[in-house]
N, C-alpha and C positions, 0 to 999 in steps of 0.2 A: 476799412476803418470803422464804419458804422457797426458792422458785425462784431468787431473786437470790443467796442464800447458797451454793447449790449451784454456781452459775456462778463465783462468786469463788473457791471451793475446788478448782476443776477444773484449775488451772494448776500449774506447777512452782515450788517455792520456790527462793530464791537458793542455799541450801545444796545442794539437789539438783543444780542446774546446775553449781556448782563441783565437786562430787564427780564428775559425769559428765565434765567437762572434764579433771579430774585423772587419771581412769582412762584416758581417751582419750590424754592426753599420755604417760603411762607406756607404753601400748601402742605408740605411734608411736616412742618412744625405743628400745624393745626391737627393733622392726622395723628401725630405722635402724642399730642397732649390728650387725645381721646382715649388712648389705651389704658392709662391708670384709672380713669373714671369708669371705663367699661369693666375692668377687672374688679374694681370695688363694688359696682352694682351687681356683677355676677356673684361675687362672694356673699353679699347681703341677701340676694335672692335664694342662693343655695342654703344659707343658714336658716332663713325663714321657712323654707320648705322642710328642712330637717326638723326645725322646732315644732312645726305642725304635727309631724309624725310622732315625735317624742311626747307631745302633749296628749295626743289621742291614746297612746299607750298608758300614759300616766292616769288619765281619767278612767280607763278600763281597770287598771290595778286598784285605784281608789274604790271603785264600785265593788270589786271582788272582795277587798278587805273590809269595806264599809266603815261606819262610824261607831259600831257597837262597843269598841274598846275604850272610847273616850269617857273620862269621868263625868258624871252628870253635872257637877258643879261648873264645868267648863262650857256647857252648852249655851250659856248666856253671854259669853265673852264676845265683844264686838268682832275681833279678829284675833286668831291665835295661830301661832306657827305649829303646824301639826306635822311632825317628822314621822311619817307613816311607819309605824313599827315601834318607835321609842316610847310613845304614850299608850300603846295598846296593851291591854291585859289579856287579850284572847290569844294572839299569836304574834310571834316576831316576824319581821320581814327582813330578808337579807339585804345588806347594804348595797349589793350589786344590783338590786331591783330598781334603784334610783338612777342607774346608768342606762345609756342607750348606745349600742346594744348592751344588755346585761352582761354578756360574755363576749369579749372582742374576738372575732373569728381569726384574727391575725396574731393572737396571743399577747397583744399590748393592752394599754389602758384606754378605756372609753373616753371620748372627749365631751359628750353631751350628757347632762344630768338634769333631773327635775326635782322640785320641792313644791310643797303646797301649803296654802293657808285655808282655814275653814271659817265660815261665818254663818251662824244659824240665822235663818230668815226672820224668826220671831221668837218670843219667849214662851210659846206654848209647848209644854213638854211632849205632847203627843205628836206634834208636827215634826217630822224628820227631814224637812227640806233644808239643804245647806247650799250656800254660795261657795263654790270651790274655786280658788285662784291657784293656777299652776304656773310656776316660774320655770322657764327652760334656760339653762346656762351652759356656756361652753368653756371648758378649761383648756388653756394652752399647753400646760404640762403639769405633771403630778407634784412637782416641787414647789408650786406657788402657795403662798399663805393668804388668807382672807380674814377680815375682821370677824366674820362668822363663817364657820365651815363645819363639815361633817366628814366622817370616814367614807371613802369611796368603795371600800370593800376590797381594794387591791393595793393597800399600802400607801395610798395617797389621800389627798383632801379634795372635797367637792364644795363649790360655793353654794350657800343656802341663803334664804331671805334674812335680812338684818333690819331690826326695828330701830329707826332713828327718831328719837323723841325731841331733840333740840331743834325744832322747826316751828314756824308760825306762818299762817296764811289766812287771809280774810275771804269770806264768801263773796263772789262776784269779781274777784281780782285774779289775774293770770300769773301773779308772781308769788313766790314763797321765800322766806328768809331761812337759809340753811347754811350752817357752818361746815368746815371740813372739806374733804375732797372725795366723799363717797357717792355723790350724785352728779354725774357728768353727762351731758347730752351726747348722743340720743339714748335715753333710757326711760323705762316705764316705772312709775311709782304707784303704790297702792295706799289709799287713805285707810288707816287702821279702823277708824270709827264706822265708816260706811262701806269699805271695800271697793270704792270707785277708783278707776284707773285714770292716770294722767301721764302724758309724755313730756319729758323735759326737753325743750328745744334750744335753750340758751342758758349760759351761766355767766355771772359776773362776780365781783368781790363781795356782794352782800347776799346773794341767793341765786334763784333760778327763775326762768320764765317757762310757763307751761303752754301746751298746745291749745288750751281753752281755759275759761274762767273756772275757779273753784266753785263747786256746788255747795260746799259747807265749810265752816271754819275748821282749820287744822292747827293744832298746837300740842304741846306736851300733855296737856290735860285730856286731850282726846286720843292720846296714844301715838301721835305722830304719823309716820309713814313707814312702809316696808319697801325694801329695794334689794336687788342683788348687788353687793358691793364689788368694785374692781379689786384686783390683787393689791396687797398692802405695798408692794414694791412699785405700783403704778402700772400704766399700760392700758390696753384695751378693756372696755367694760366686759365683765363676765356674763352679764345678762343678755340673752338673745331676744326673747319674746315672753309675753305674759298672756295667759288665756283664762277665761272664766266660764263656768257653767253652773246651772242650778241642778243639783242632784238630790233625789229623794231616796233615803235608805230605809 
């Protein structure tokens, strides 16, 4: 009898089984919730890696074509959108040169594109140092429309920087008043007057919050800000990353 009692008591009770299943379920749920975050972080890392490659190529092309074709009266502008090739008087640049890769090896349309702003460091005519700001953007498909766009050289449109003047922000404050839906976090904006970069981390009904305090006042009188706008139909931001270098021509 004693041996039979020991055998009957050696198994698991229903409560113990249910507790084990509950713990296992919670663990599996926690693991499953990590996959979307991991996929998102992998996508962001891949895009930033690609953006760095595109930017390096962009800076190289900018140095090759240099600034000699810009009208001299534009050299004193705080920041100007320089569509490399459209303002030049020396040589035209093919629209495909703004794409990466310039020619898709698979015969399709390129997804990554670059555009640039230039800002002369000072008003000395002999000084040829410029602050070059390169925007790298990713286009989801060639049929999308943007508030500001340019020909991609393959029958579609590519996103380019857009100048938003209806903004206001005070020096020392991390917030800006911006209307519309063209500035959504996370995205980098460029101060037209100074060329300084800020990252938008939050948006509400009245404006946006930046990653740091503004170093200068920003308003319509100072030229507002530059940004890569999202598609007019909505969706993911087209801008991937923004880079700056000082280049002497």
